[in-house]
C-alpha positions as MATLAB code, in Angstrom:
seq = 'XXXXXXXXXXXXXXXXXXXXXXXXXXXXXXXXXXXXXXXXXXXXXXXXXXXXXXXXXXXXXXXXXXXXXXXXXXXXXXXXXXXXXXXXXXXXXXXXXXXXXXXXXXXXXXXXXXXXXXXXXXXXXXXXXXXXXXXXXXXXXXXXXXXXXXXXXXXXXXXXXXXXXXXXXXXXXXXXXXXXXXXXXXXXXXXXXXXXXXXXXXXXXXXXXXXXXXXXXXXXXXXXXXXXXXXXXXXXXXXXXXXXXXXXXXXXXXXXXXXXXXXXXXXXXXXXXXXXXXXXXXXXXXXXXXXXXXXXXXXXXXXXXXXXXXXXXXXXXXXXXXXXXXXXXXXXXXXXXXXXXXXXXXXXXX';
ca = [
       3.508   26.149    6.743;
       1.167   23.945    8.763;
      -0.535   20.923    7.247;
      -4.100   21.510    6.087;
      -5.218   18.112    7.380;
      -7.214   18.291   10.635;
      -7.305   15.483   13.163;
     -11.091   15.640   13.586;
     -13.900   16.840   11.298;
     -17.566   17.432   12.166;
     -20.429   17.240    9.660;
     -23.517   19.461    9.501;
     -25.403   17.117   11.838;
     -22.702   17.375   14.499;
     -21.222   13.912   13.959;
     -17.478   13.937   14.573;
     -15.033   11.740   12.694;
     -11.292   11.207   13.152;
      -9.204   11.606    9.998;
      -6.743    8.759    9.539;
      -5.413    9.305    6.018;
      -5.518   11.789    3.160;
      -4.414   12.043   -0.449;
      -3.111   15.201   -2.168;
      -4.577   16.288   -5.475;
      -2.982   18.300   -8.254;
      -5.613   21.064   -7.936;
      -4.496   22.118   -4.448;
      -7.174   20.126   -2.661;
      -7.005   16.900   -0.673;
      -9.396   14.043   -0.185;
      -9.460   12.167    3.103;
     -10.907    9.149    4.848;
     -12.151    9.306    8.425;
     -13.948    7.112   10.934;
     -16.926    8.357   12.945;
     -16.115    8.601   16.630;
     -19.539    7.242   17.552;
     -20.253    4.019   15.653;
     -17.097    3.766   13.558;
     -18.613    4.323   10.109;
     -16.113    5.135    7.356;
     -16.598    8.623    5.924;
     -14.912   10.314    2.976;
     -14.235   14.003    2.702;
     -12.595   16.892    0.859;
     -10.262   19.671    2.000;
     -10.262   22.713   -0.289;
      -7.253   24.945   -0.929;
      -8.046   27.427    1.915;
      -8.075   24.445    4.278;
     -11.818   23.955    4.819;
     -12.619   20.270    5.484;
     -15.988   18.845    4.514;
     -17.324   15.393    5.382;
     -19.277   13.790    2.561;
     -22.570   12.052    3.521;
     -22.016    8.391    4.335;
     -21.732    6.229    1.225;
     -22.183    9.103   -1.216;
     -19.847    9.694   -4.163;
     -20.600   11.443   -7.478;
     -18.110    9.271   -9.378;
     -18.614    5.871   -7.731;
     -22.133    5.313   -8.991;
     -22.420    1.755   -7.702;
     -21.541    2.600   -4.098;
     -24.932    3.484   -2.648;
     -26.615    0.408   -4.093;
     -23.910   -1.951   -2.842;
     -23.859   -0.734    0.763;
     -26.945   -2.693    1.774;
     -25.063   -5.970    1.289;
     -22.016   -5.330    3.453;
     -19.731   -3.052    5.439;
     -17.867   -0.122    3.919;
     -14.192   -0.519    4.846;
     -12.464    1.859    2.408;
     -13.692    5.040    0.743;
     -11.214    7.116   -1.212;
     -13.447    9.873   -2.534;
     -13.990    9.785   -6.303;
     -11.384    6.991   -6.624;
     -12.569    3.735   -5.073;
     -14.481    2.097   -2.273;
     -14.268   -1.386   -0.779;
     -17.195   -3.169    0.842;
     -16.808   -6.320    2.907;
     -19.515   -8.796    1.904;
     -20.205  -12.276    3.235;
     -18.005  -14.213    0.825;
     -15.459  -11.609   -0.188;
     -14.913   -7.955   -1.012;
     -16.626   -5.703   -3.520;
     -14.534   -2.970   -5.105;
     -16.461    0.036   -6.418;
     -14.555    1.981   -9.075;
     -15.058    4.878  -11.494;
     -16.659    4.052  -14.850;
     -14.340    2.138  -17.175;
     -11.923    1.003  -14.450;
     -13.437   -2.283  -13.270;
     -12.492   -4.436  -16.249;
      -8.809   -3.517  -16.073;
      -8.689   -4.316  -12.360;
     -10.528   -7.588  -12.953;
      -8.082   -8.471  -15.738;
      -5.117   -7.811  -13.419;
      -6.574  -10.097  -10.755;
      -7.341  -12.844  -13.268;
      -3.834  -12.610  -14.684;
      -2.253  -12.758  -11.239;
      -4.395  -15.738  -10.243;
      -3.397  -17.611  -13.406;
       0.284  -17.045  -12.659;
       0.152  -17.397   -8.870;
      -1.662  -20.736   -8.736;
       1.227  -22.773  -10.255;
       3.580  -21.032   -7.792;
       1.415  -22.167   -4.876;
       0.305  -18.648   -3.916;
      -3.397  -18.003   -3.306;
      -4.967  -14.854   -4.753;
      -8.577  -13.622   -4.963;
     -10.845  -15.015   -7.629;
     -12.984  -12.581   -9.616;
     -16.503  -13.652   -8.659;
     -18.332  -11.085  -10.769;
     -17.874   -7.800  -12.598;
     -20.202   -4.884  -13.257;
     -19.533   -1.589  -15.047;
     -19.008    0.080  -11.674;
     -17.033   -2.581   -9.839;
     -16.151   -6.197   -9.178;
     -16.474   -8.781   -6.417;
     -13.423  -10.730   -5.248;
     -13.344  -13.913   -3.199;
     -11.702  -14.151    0.209;
      -8.125  -15.378    0.548;
      -7.417  -17.669    3.469;
      -5.066  -16.612    6.228;
      -3.982  -13.734    8.451;
      -1.879  -10.862    7.153;
       1.722  -10.594    8.262;
       0.775   -7.176    9.654;
      -1.842   -8.694   11.954;
       0.456  -11.563   12.939;
       3.219   -9.168   13.921;
       0.924   -6.770   15.738;
      -0.838   -9.516   17.707;
       2.488  -10.844   18.939;
       3.851   -7.500   20.143;
       5.141   -7.825   23.678;
       5.059  -11.613   23.598;
       8.091  -13.928   23.516;
       9.712  -14.325   20.116;
       9.012  -16.023   17.785;
       5.375  -14.974   17.488;
       2.920  -17.692   16.584;
       3.056  -18.293   12.832;
       5.626  -15.571   12.156;
       8.645  -17.734   11.407;
       6.621  -20.385    9.551;
       4.905  -17.734    7.448;
       8.099  -16.004    6.390;
       9.877  -19.280    5.688;
       7.001  -20.350    3.437;
       6.844  -16.935    1.743;
      10.593  -17.065    1.012;
      10.121  -20.393   -0.782;
       7.068  -19.311   -2.766;
       8.038  -15.799   -3.832;
      10.856  -16.760   -6.264;
       8.391  -19.099   -7.989;
       5.928  -16.261   -8.555;
       8.290  -13.370   -9.333;
       9.415  -14.604  -12.754;
       9.057  -13.379  -16.318;
       5.569  -14.687  -17.155;
       4.686  -16.475  -20.377;
       2.195  -15.007  -22.806;
       1.009  -11.417  -22.928;
       2.912   -9.447  -20.315;
       1.521   -6.709  -18.052;
       2.767   -3.155  -18.473;
       6.318   -2.488  -17.277;
       7.121   -0.275  -14.288;
      10.638    0.901  -15.072;
      13.278    2.452  -12.792;
      12.356    5.763  -14.418;
       8.703    5.223  -13.515;
       9.727    4.556   -9.917;
      11.752    7.761   -9.845;
       8.846    9.745  -11.296;
       6.479    8.352   -8.662;
       8.877    9.388   -5.916;
       9.282   12.882   -7.357;
       5.513   13.313   -7.499;
       5.121   12.405   -3.823;
       7.939   14.757   -2.818;
       6.410   17.578   -4.889;
       3.019   17.086   -3.200;
       4.659   16.936    0.224;
       6.418   20.233   -0.448;
       3.327   21.854   -1.988;
       1.149   21.076    1.046;
       3.829   21.914    3.607;
       3.830   18.542    5.296;
       7.352   18.799    6.732;
       9.342   21.523    8.423;
      12.244   20.612    6.144;
      13.740   22.824    3.448;
      11.992   21.929    0.148;
      15.266   21.939   -1.783;
      16.677   19.321    0.584;
      13.743   16.987   -0.086;
      13.869   17.649   -3.819;
      17.630   17.051   -3.984;
      17.200   13.759   -2.110;
      14.572   12.625   -4.619;
      16.878   13.498   -7.528;
      19.729   11.556   -5.915;
      17.527    8.486   -5.434;
      16.346    8.767   -9.032;
      19.968    8.916  -10.175;
      20.677    5.700   -8.254;
      17.644    4.015   -9.819;
      18.717    4.991  -13.323;
      22.392    4.132  -12.911;
      23.910    0.682  -13.010;
      22.464   -2.343  -14.757;
      18.790   -3.048  -13.987;
      17.732   -6.670  -13.640;
      15.364   -8.114  -16.241;
      11.793   -7.406  -15.103;
       9.620  -10.050  -13.454;
       6.015  -10.266  -12.319;
       5.493   -7.575   -9.688;
       2.671   -6.806   -7.275;
       3.977   -3.208   -7.165;
       2.321   -2.402   -3.821;
       3.743   -5.247   -1.761;
       3.707   -4.773    2.001;
       2.875   -6.704    5.138;
      -0.889   -6.082    4.883;
      -0.997   -7.646    1.417;
       0.590  -11.002    2.297;
      -1.408  -13.621    4.230;
      -0.354  -16.817    5.960;
      -2.649  -19.671    6.962;
      -1.014  -21.990    9.478;
      -3.967  -24.377    9.290;
      -3.781  -24.691    5.507;
      -0.055  -24.118    5.128;
      -0.646  -21.458    2.479;
       0.608  -18.027    1.454;
      -1.918  -15.583    0.041;
      -1.616  -12.291   -1.817;
      -4.335   -9.634   -2.115;
      -4.961   -6.274   -3.840;
      -3.380   -7.151   -7.164;
      -4.725   -4.039   -8.955;
      -1.265   -2.701   -9.816;
       0.128   -5.877  -11.403;
       3.119   -5.074  -13.606;
       6.541   -6.192  -14.736;
       9.356   -4.642  -12.705;
      12.773   -5.375  -11.303;
      12.601   -7.983   -8.511;
      14.088   -5.396   -6.143;
      10.946   -3.234   -6.338;
       8.636   -5.582   -4.408;
      11.368   -6.868   -2.100;
      12.460   -3.368   -1.076;
       8.881   -2.222   -0.597;
       8.208   -5.124    1.746;
      11.500   -4.685    3.585;
      11.058   -0.963    4.236;
       7.431   -1.324    5.332;
       8.646   -3.664    8.071;
      11.203   -1.065    9.165;
       8.401    1.478    9.355;
       6.156   -0.890   11.334;
       8.885   -1.153   13.940;
       9.073    2.650   14.057;
       5.285    2.754   14.469;
       5.612    0.473   17.475;
       3.492   -2.323   16.003;
       6.314   -4.782   15.279;
       9.097   -5.954   17.573;
      12.747   -5.584   16.652;
      13.229   -9.373   16.751;
      10.258   -9.987   14.447;
      11.434   -7.334   12.005;
      14.944   -8.783   11.968;
      13.690  -12.295   11.231;
      11.488  -11.069    8.368;
      14.256   -8.829    6.995;
      16.629  -11.786    6.971;
      14.019  -13.824    5.083;
      13.643  -11.064    2.485;
      17.424  -10.697    2.142;
      17.878  -14.434    1.633;
      15.075  -14.382   -0.947;
      16.827  -11.528   -2.750;
      20.017  -13.606   -2.806;
      18.140  -16.627   -4.144;
      16.761  -14.402   -6.929;
      20.266  -13.003   -7.648;
      19.143   -9.442   -6.912;
      22.220   -7.182   -6.916;
      22.662   -5.357   -3.621;
      22.893   -1.968   -5.338;
      19.466   -2.462   -6.943;
      17.867   -3.504   -3.649;
      19.453   -0.522   -1.873;
      18.317    1.911   -4.585;
      14.703    0.769   -4.438;
      14.831    0.735   -0.623;
      16.014    4.366   -0.644;
      13.120    5.266   -2.937;
      10.612    3.465   -0.729;
      11.879    5.123    2.474;
      11.500    8.642    1.113;
       8.165    7.858   -0.544;
       6.760    6.306    2.652;
       7.768    9.398    4.610;
       5.756   11.511    2.177;
       2.763    9.145    2.118;
       2.535    8.938    5.913;
       2.901   12.700    6.271;
      -0.681   12.806    4.950;
      -1.863   10.516    7.767;
      -2.460   12.648   10.875;
      -1.678    9.931   13.468;
       1.775    9.428   11.928;
       2.728   12.854   10.607;
       5.334   13.507   13.331;
       6.801   10.032   12.915;
       6.946   10.534    9.140;
       8.889   13.785    9.598;
      11.338   12.149   12.021;
      11.749    9.270    9.561;
      12.310   11.738    6.688;
      15.012   13.574    8.636;
      16.873   10.330    9.329;
      16.561    9.302    5.674;
      17.939   12.654    4.507;
      20.814   12.537    6.994;
      21.829    8.940    6.202;
];
């Protein structure tokens, strides 16, 4: 079965847009995000179950009521149809969310900021909230993703790369602790296994890989077994979506920053560390990070795991979960679908 996700979509006015990522839904449809080929505007869209793709008018969303009114003040940089939008404004970012969601996201960011500041990690401040969204302040620095990509093909070490990872490795154990006071919700090993199973099920349902479904499903069950076996570490503060685009380093200020704290939770330390580690592996496979840069960062993460007394079996279990999940996630991104399938095959054969 071929993927339903096209590379290019054209609207009724003849404007073409290139699809760069999509999200499966439980009703057999997908939503997607694309960028107009002429002008670069971000456009959202829907793919129905027969495979018909429709571009939504720019900045329109029946669920994100605050989107149209907020567009005049900035640049739309993310639009996940009916889920969320992000607008870059002069002094920060405005997140537009479905009704009833903004306060929980604001609370997560406030909680993270309260806990991150004593650890010396910068996070966004909640500037304002409205029923349909919130505005977050900028965090100083350049993401590790941008640092690594900018240095590709240049002599190692890239500018700021080693300093950034050395600083991160000192700061992270100070942040990833069991916080005082009211704790966020816990993301358990079982929750991680369920998330993986859901992604595998969607991948199979939409025919993203030319791989026998039972092989993918068996791999997910084996990873879940690994997550649920052994002795889990006591949970600590977790970003829960930690990767190289979420961590910033400012050489001028000597600071580490952390963004997109919507999914704040308590979880085993291995969850965030494995997520970060495997994303770097995938960046190398994408060709946007050198082998030397990945090795240096991986060593920094491994030494941080040792400093936090993370058992190797827990780190390996969460890394296995992240590898298979990333393969499924990136299978819904047309530019990387082939790479995701190659990655999945290697994961299943390892």
